[in-house]
C-alpha positions, -999 to 999 in steps of 0.1 A, spaced: 228 -617 -602 232 -602 -562 213 -576 -574 183 -598 -576 188 -612 -547 192 -585 -528 161 -575 -540 143 -608 -535 155 -605 -503 146 -559 -496 110 -574 -506 108 -602 -484 117 -588 -454 87 -554 -462 63 -577 -464 72 -593 -429 73 -562 -414 42 -550 -432 23 -575 -406 43 -565 -369 24 -523 -378 -8 -538 -385 -4 -548 -348 -24 -524 -323 -7 -518 -291 -26 -500 -275 -41 -509 -235 -72 -527 -233 -100 -501 -218 -100 -506 -181 -133 -519 -164 -137 -485 -147 -143 -466 -178 -166 -487 -187 -199 -470 -195 -225 -488 -173 -261 -491 -187 -295 -482 -169 -324 -505 -164 -347 -486 -191 -373 -467 -172 -407 -484 -177 -433 -463 -172 -409 -432 -189 -410 -457 -220 -452 -454 -216 -455 -415 -213 -435 -411 -245 -455 -437 -265 -485 -422 -258 -473 -388 -262 -458 -402 -296 -494 -420 -309 -513 -383 -296 -486 -372 -324 -494 -395 -350 -530 -389 -344 -530 -351 -348 -512 -356 -379 -536 -383 -400 -559 -355 -386 -546 -329 -407 -537 -351 -434 -577 -364 -437 -582 -324 -438 -557 -321 -470 -573 -347 -489 
């Protein structure tokens, strides 16, 4: 009888300790450490888009030659 109560108490104690171990204790990051995003550069985006379109056009022309 005592062994059964002892085993039950140990199992209960071990399961009650699990949520305590799962908690994170790390401090939240400081506001200064956060990465600040810059506003997107529309002119640079347009330039890259034009280059990509030219590349796609060349690729399509090469594919047409292969066919």
